[in-house]
C-alpha positions in Angstrom: 106.0 -39.5 30.7 102.3 -40.5 31.0 101.2 -37.0 30.2 103.5 -36.7 27.2 102.5 -40.1 25.8 98.8 -39.4 26.2 99.1 -35.9 24.6 101.1 -37.4 21.7 98.4 -40.2 21.2 95.6 -37.5 21.3 97.4 -35.6 18.6 97.5 -38.8 16.5 93.8 -39.5 17.0 92.8 -35.9 16.1 94.9 -36.0 13.0 93.8 -39.5 11.8 90.1 -39.5 12.7 87.4 -37.4 11.1 84.2 -36.1 12.8 81.1 -38.0 11.8 79.1 -35.4 9.9 77.0 -37.8 7.8 73.2 -38.0 8.4 73.2 -41.7 7.4 71.1 -43.6 10.0 73.8 -46.2 10.5 76.2 -43.5 11.9 73.6 -41.7 14.1 75.2 -43.0 17.3 78.6 -42.0 16.1 77.9 -38.3 15.7 79.4 -35.8 18.2 80.8 -32.3 18.1 84.5 -31.6 17.8 84.6 -30.6 21.5 82.9 -33.9 22.5 85.2 -35.9 20.2 88.4 -34.3 21.6 87.3 -34.8 25.2 86.5 -38.5 24.5 89.8 -38.9 22.6 91.7 -37.5 25.5 90.1 -40.2 27.8 91.0 -42.9 25.2 94.6 -41.7 25.0 95.0 -41.7 28.8 93.6 -45.2 29.0 96.0 -46.4 26.3 99.0 -44.7 27.9 98.1 -46.1 31.3 98.1 -49.7 29.9 101.2 -49.4 27.8 103.3 -47.8 30.5 102.2 -50.3 33.1 105.5 -52.1 34.3 103.5 -55.3 34.7 102.7 -55.3 31.0 105.3 -56.6 28.5 105.6 -54.3 25.4 105.7 -55.5 21.8 108.9 -53.7 21.0 112.3 -53.7 22.8 114.6 -50.9 23.3 114.5 -47.5 24.9 111.3 -46.4 23.3 109.6 -49.8 23.0 106.6 -48.8 25.0 106.0 -45.7 22.8 106.3 -47.8 19.7 103.8 -50.3 21.2 101.4 -47.4 21.9 101.7 -46.3 18.3 101.0 -49.8 17.0 98.0 -50.2 19.2 96.7 -46.8 18.3 97.0 -47.6 14.6 95.1 -50.9 15.1 92.3 -49.2 17.1 92.0 -46.6 14.3 91.6 -49.3 11.6 89.4 -51.5 13.7 87.0 -49.0 14.9 88.0 -45.5 13.7 87.6 -44.7 17.4 84.0 -44.0 16.7 81.7 -43.0 19.5 79.1 -45.8 18.8 81.9 -48.5 18.9 83.5 -46.9 22.0 80.2 -47.0 23.9 78.8 -50.1 22.2 75.8 -48.2 20.9 73.3 -49.5 18.3 73.4 -52.1 15.6 76.7 -50.7 14.2 78.4 -50.5 17.6 80.1 -53.9 17.2 81.7 -55.5 14.2 81.6 -59.0 12.9 77.9 -59.3 13.1 77.9 -58.1 16.7 80.7 -60.4 17.8 83.6 -57.9 18.1 83.8 -55.6 21.0 85.3 -52.3 22.1 87.8 -50.0 20.2 90.2 -52.9 19.6 87.4 -55.1 18.2 88.1 -58.2 20.3 86.1 -61.0 18.8 84.3 -62.8 21.5 81.1 -63.7 19.6 77.6 -62.6 20.2 75.7 -64.1 23.1 71.9 -64.3 23.6 71.8 -62.1 26.6 73.2 -59.0 25.0 76.7 -59.8 26.1 79.5 -61.8 24.3 79.3 -65.6 23.8 82.8 -66.0 25.1 85.2 -64.3 27.5 88.8 -63.2 27.1 91.6 -65.3 28.7 91.5 -62.7 31.5 87.9 -63.6 32.2 86.4 -60.4 30.7 83.1 -60.3 28.7 82.4 -58.1 25.8 80.5 -55.7 27.9 83.3 -55.6 30.4 85.6 -54.4 27.6 83.2 -51.7 26.5 82.6 -50.5 30.0 86.4 -50.2 30.8 88.8 -48.9 28.1 91.8 -50.1 30.0 90.5 -53.7 29.9 89.9 -53.2 26.2 93.4 -52.1 25.6 94.9 -54.8 27.9 93.0 -57.5 26.2 94.1 -56.1 22.8 97.8 -56.0 24.0 97.7 -59.5 25.3 96.2 -60.7 21.9 98.8 -58.8 20.1 101.7 -60.5 22.0 100.2 -63.8 20.9 100.2 -62.6 17.3 103.7 -61.0 17.5 105.5 -64.4 17.0 104.1 -64.7 13.4 106.5 -63.8 10.7 108.1 -60.4 10.5 106.9 -56.8 9.9 103.2 -56.5 9.3 102.9 -60.3 9.3 103.0 -60.1 13.0 99.4 -58.6 13.0 97.8 -61.5 11.0 96.9 -63.7 14.0 95.4 -60.7 15.7 93.3 -59.8 12.6 92.4 -63.3 11.3 93.1 -65.8 14.1 95.9 -67.5 12.1 99.4 -66.8 11.0 99.5 -65.7 7.3 102.7 -65.6 5.2 102.5 -62.6 2.9 100.8 -59.7 4.5 97.2 -58.7 3.6 97.0 -55.0 2.7 94.8 -54.2 5.7 97.5 -55.4 8.0 100.2 -53.6 6.1 98.3 -50.3 6.5 98.1 -50.8 10.3 101.9 -51.4 10.4 102.9 -48.6 8.0 100.7 -46.0 9.7 102.2 -46.8 13.1 105.7 -46.8 11.9 105.2 -43.5 10.0 103.6 -41.6 12.8 106.3 -42.7 15.2 109.1 -41.7 12.8 107.5 -38.4 11.9 106.7 -37.2 15.4 108.0 -39.0 18.5 111.3 -40.2 17.1 112.2 -36.7 15.9 110.9 -35.0 19.0 108.8 -32.5 17.0 105.3 -33.8 17.8 104.5 -30.8 20.0 105.6 -28.2 17.5 103.7 -29.8 14.6 100.6 -30.8 16.6 98.5 -27.8 15.6 99.7 -27.9 12.1 99.0 -31.6 11.7 95.5 -31.4 13.1 94.7 -28.2 11.2 95.9 -29.7 7.9 93.6 -32.7 8.1 90.7 -30.7 9.5 91.1 -28.2 6.7 91.0 -30.9 4.1 87.9 -32.4 5.8 86.1 -29.0 5.8 87.0 -28.4 2.1 85.5 -31.8 1.1 82.4 -31.2 3.2 81.9 -27.8 1.6 81.8 -29.5 -1.8 79.6 -32.3 -0.6 77.9 -31.9 2.8 76.9 -35.6 2.7 80.5 -36.9 2.4 81.8 -39.3 4.8 85.5 -38.2 5.4 88.1 -40.9 6.0 91.4 -40.6 7.7 94.7 -40.0 6.0 96.5 -42.6 3.8 99.5 -44.0 5.6 101.8 -42.7 2.9 100.8 -39.2 3.8 102.8 -39.4 7.0 105.9 -41.0 5.6 107.7 -37.9 4.3 109.5 -35.9 7.0 
């Protein structure tokens, strides 16, 4: 099951996330080849699968496929929080952390910015920002634990508002709605219909083709991932 879940997550990452082609200085630490990106995404997918399938961890969703749905939700949050960018993954440069240097790792856990190059605070587990960047499993565990705290707020995408803003908000902001819709759409379109393996090459090729077409027209373009609605139709 670990291999299947990790491979499925890798497919999602490759379909959602563009390669950073831009020469803008702020993205210099994010640039990597397709081969380097796929290898790094494979490591990320394995780390996320390890955490979600850990029997000691409580999943966000109940039911037979609750852990797979949890993995999808966490993958969508990581995508929207960090775009799984190399500089955020490794904590490189000025743009390697969000919120003015206070949010850490792929899940962008806000621990503040300390004076010694580490975070001002630690997670409830006792991990610093540098700990989260150095160990992806710790990053995903901290993210999952924070999501469980957020999960009691409202329904649907409202469950993500505590994670994103620190407080429960009735009436879901569009950013939280996107995270929820993308996760639900990818699960329904692939895992739930058991066709992720057959469509993997086609899915990735479709987004890469669109990416290459745009770059051919404008080499300086910064390509973004797919709109959530693009994955809703079966």
